[in-house]
N, C-alpha and C positions, 0 to 999 in steps of 0.2 A: 616485196618486204613489208609494205605498210599494213597488208592484211594481218600478218603475224603479229605485228606490234599491238593492232587493234585486240586481237584474241587475248593477248597477254593481259592488256589492261582489264578486260571483262573478267578474266580469272582473278586477278587482284581484288578487283571490287567485291566479287562473290565471296572469296575468302575472308575478306575483311568484314563483310556483313555477318557471315557465319560465326565469326569469332566474336563479334559484339553481341549477337543473340545469346551465345552459350555463356558470356561473362553475366549477362543479364539473368539469366536462369540460375546461375550459381548464386548470385548475390540473393536472388529473391529466395532460393532454398534456405541459405543462411540465415535469412531474416525470419523465414516462417519458423526454423527451429529455434532462433534465439525466443521469438514469440511465444513458441510453444512452451518453453522451458520457464518463461517468465510466467505464463498461465498457470502451469502445474504449481510453481511456488506460491502464486497467489491461492490457488484452491486449496492447498494444504494449509496455508496459513488461515484461510478463512474457517477451518474447522476448529480453530482454537477460540476459547472465550477467556478474556481476562477481566477480572473484577478487582478492584482494590477493597481494603477492609471497609471502607465506608459503603460501598455498593453491596457488598455481602451482608452488612448489619442490616441497610435499609430494605433489602430484597427478603431478609429473613432466611438466607441461604445457611444450611446446615449439612454437614456431611456426616457419614458413617462409614465404618470399614466393613466389607463383606465377608462373612464368615459362614461356615456349615452350620446346620442345625438339624436336629432328628425330628423328623414329623412322622406321626402315625401312618402306617401303610393302611389303605382304605380300598374299597370297592363300592360299585353303586349298584341299587335296585330301585325299581319304580313300584308304584301303585297308588291307590286313592286314598285321600283322607276320610275318615269316618267317625260318627261318634263314640265317644268313650262309653261303651255299654254298662262299664262299673258305675258310671255316674249318670246313667239314663234310666229313666222311670217310664213305663208304659202304663198309664193309668187306666184303670177301669171301674166297675161297680159291683158290690156284692150281690144285688138283687135285679129283678126285672123292672122294667117301667119306662115311662115316656119323659123324655126331656122337656122341662118347662122354662129353664133359665140357663143361659150360657153367659159367663163373666170373663172369659179369657179367650184371647186371640192369638194366633201364631205371631211370635216374635215378642209377645209379652214376658216380662221377667217376673216370676212367681216365687211366693215364699212357702216353705213347709207349712201344712195346716190351711193354707188359703183355699176358699171354696171356689172351685173352677166352673160349677155348673150344678143345678138341682134338677131332681125327678120327681114325678108322681108315680107312686107304686103301691099296688094292693097288698103287698107283702107287708108294708108298714102297718097298715090297717089290721091285717090278721095278726101281726105279731102283737100289736097293742091289744087285741081282744085277747090273746091267750095270755098276755100278762096280766090284764085284769081279772081273768078267771083265776090265775094262779094265786093272786092275791086274795081273791074271795074265799079260795081253798084254805088258803093259811088261817083265814079268820074263822072258818067252820073247824078246822082241826083244832084251832087254839081252844076253841068252846069245847070241843070234845075231851081235850086233855084235862081242862079244867074240870070238867063234869066226873070224868074218871079218877081225877084225884080226890074229889069229895067223896065219891063212892068208896074209894079204898080206905079213907079215913074212917068212914061210917062203918065199914065192915070190921076195922079192927076195934072200934069201940064196942061193937054188938059182940065181937068175940071175947072182949073182956068181960062183958056182962053174960057171957055164955048163951047169947040168943043167936049166934052165927057160928058157922063150923069154919075151922082152918082151911077147908077146900074152898068155901066161899072167899076168903080173903085172899087165897092165892089166884082165884079167877078175877077178882078185881084187880089184883096186880098186873095179870097178864093183859087184861084189856087196857090198863093204862100205858103199859109198854107199847101195845100195838097203836094207841092214839099218839104217843109221842113219836113213834116212827112214821106215821102217816103226816105228823106235823112237820117233820125234817124234810120227808120227800117233797112236800108242799113248798117249803123254803127253797129247796134246791131247784125245783121247778121255777120259781119266781127269779132265781139267780140266773139260770139259764135264758130264760126269755128277757130278762133285763140286759144281759150280755149281748144277746142277739140284737135287741132294738138299738142298744147303745153303739154297737158296731155299724149298724145301719145308718143311724142319724147322726154318729159321731158326737153324742152329747153326754155328758157325766150322768152317773145314775141319779144325782140329786135333780137333775132337771127333767128325768123322764115322767115325774108326777104332774109337770105342768107344760105339756108340750102344746105348743101353738100351731097354728095354722102355717105359719112360715117354716117352723123347725120340724114339722111333720115331713116335710118333703125331704128325701135322702139327698145329701150332698156328695158331688164328686171332688174330693180333696187333693191338694197336691202333697205328695209325700216327701218332696224334698225342694231345696232352693234350687231354680234354674231357670231356663228359657223354654218358652213353648215352642217346639220345633214342628209339630203336627197336631191337628185337631181333626177329628172324624164325625163329630156331631154338629148338629144344629137344633134349634127347638124344633120338637116334634119327633126327634129321632127316637126310635123304641130301641132299647138296649136290652141285651140278655145278661145273666150273672157273667161275669169274667169278660164282657165285650169291652174292647179298648176304645177310649174316648179321647185321650190326649197322651203324647209324648213330651216329656220333660227332660231336658239334658243340661247338665252343669258343663258348660262349654270352657271352663278353666284348663281343661285338658282334652285332647282329641287323640285318636287313634291313627296311625299311618299302617295300611295293610301291604306290606311289601311282597314281592314275588322274587325269591333268591334264586338266580341261575344255579343249575346242577354244578356247574364247575366252582361255584363259589360256596357251596354247602359247609365244605371242610373249614372255612374262614369265620363263619358266623357261629355265635352263641348268645344265650340269654345274658343280658347285663352289658353288652357291647354299647358304647355312645354311638349316635347317629346324628347327622346333621341334615334336615330336610329343606329342600328348596322348591318353590312352586312358580308356575308362570305368571301367577298374578303378581308376585313379588320377587322379580328376579334378582335384585341386589340385596335382598335379605335372606337370612338362614334362621331356622328354627331348631335348637338342640333338643334331643330326646334320648331315648334307651330303649333298646330290645327287651320286650317282656314275655315274649312268647314265640316258639317255634313249632310249627306244624309237624305231625307224626308221619305224614307221606306227601309225595310229590303229585302235582297235576298231571294227570296222564296226557293230556292235550298239550300245555306248555313246557312240561319237564321242569316246572319250579317249585319250590317249597315255599309255602305261605309262612310268613312271619309278621310279627305285629311289634311296632314302635310306639310308646307312650310319649307323647309330644306336649309340654306345658302349652297353653293358649291364653295367657293372661291379656294379652292385646286384642284377643278374639278376631284376628285376621285370617286364622284358618278355618275353612269350612267344609262340612261333610259335602263329599263329591268331588272336591278339588283333586285334580292330578298332580302328583308329587313325586320327586326325586330324592332318595335318601343315599346319603355317603355314611357308609358303614364303616368306623374305623376299628382296625385290629389293634390288638395289644402291642404287636411288634411294631417297630419304626424303620425309617429309612434316611440316611444322611443326605442332605441337598443344600444347594446355596438358596438362602432366603433374604430378600431385600424388602424395604417398605414399599407398598404398592404406589404411593406418592412419587416415588423416584422415577418411575417410567413415563417418558413423554412419547409422543407419536411425532416422528420426523420422517418426511419422504415417503409416508405410507408404511413404516415401520416402527417398532418399540425401540426406543434407546434410552440408555442413562448417560449421565454427564459424568465421566471419570476424571479424577483430579490427577493433573500432571506434576504440578507444583502448587504451592498455596496461593490461591486466586487464580489459577489457570486450570481450565476443563476442557475436555473435548468430549463430542457425543460417541458413545459406543453402542453399537447395534446389539441386541440380546434376543435370545429365545425364552419367551415365557411358557413354561410347561403347565402352570396353575396359578390360580388366584384365589386366596381364602383370607378371611379376617384381617384384612388389610395388609396382607403380605403377598409377595410374588415369588414363585418358585424359578429360578433361573437354569436352564438346561445348557446353555452355552452362551459365550460372549464375555463372561466375567470369570475371574479366579479367586480364590479365597485370598484375602489381604488387600484386595484393590480398595480404593476409597473413592466413593460415590457421592453426588448430592442427594441427600435424603428429603430434604425440605428446600422449597424454593426453586425446585427444578424447571418451573415454568417461566421464573425469571432468567434463568440461565439461556433457556431456550428462545427467549424474547430477545435478548443480547446477541445470540448467535444469528437469529434472523435479521435484526436491524444491522449487523456488520456485513452480511450478504448484500442486503439492498444497497448499502453504501457503496460497494465496489460495483 
């Protein structure tokens, strides 16, 4: 009988132990559930930021109601910045010659009429010789006219005295007419040579009688105000008539030569506004307008050449820069727009702080479709009528982070 009693005692002890373990496990599970619920409540509560009126004023926190807005539909095209050829001059010379003096360098700003360089030219000497000969011819012809006038008057007096015939008078008149014609031709010839020399030397007619060694050298003159963007000559360079010496451009405006994709050709027309952005200034935009569309597509790229005129008063845009143009269509689309300053980065993504109650805010993740001109287009996360922090969102974010650190 004793062995049976021992077995019974062992079984009771085992059952008792098992029951205790189970009770401890159940207690631990309940405690864990309670702790989890408590943590969830704290996590949810930690997403709320409460600020009294004093804190709102001190932080400059302002709110705005989200609303739908119409923005122009647009598409993009790329291409290089180029000089505005309508404000660019390719400066050459009228005559052949050798450059003796250069007064302008690349980068210099020059004014219309400024002497950029001077040359030595045999054409000037030849033209001066022709002008002197033409002036001498005028003097000879003037003497001939004066003589023929005297002869005509003499024949008229002799005719009155019956000492000359009418035929002799008429012949004297014809000779005077011929002399006067020769004088006019000589005067015309002087005018031509004077104009030629004046064009070469860029001197007024009154100065052509007193040409100095300095003024005898033909100048190369700036035809417009602008910046020297290219120089092809140095002292000693020999130029032919029409040879290019300088390129001057007024950089107050530039061109963007855009390539329009074939699928977008139906959307573009002359006069549409554009916004140009460059890699050099990623945070800046440069407005302009389409001024030209090509007549045919590029066979290789299947794109249509287009040109936009871009004001460049800040001189930040330079020829050769690669740019992207956003071409705005006349039609628009409705979308949610909010101030770009309302967006903060939280946990690696964009959020705004939506107002639940006066002085109570919570972070709301959003999807930003585009940013432009200080505004952000929101494609998801907000609804029309929501009230969000528009200014001072960083203050609200800081309060949120401080409350989380305190927990």
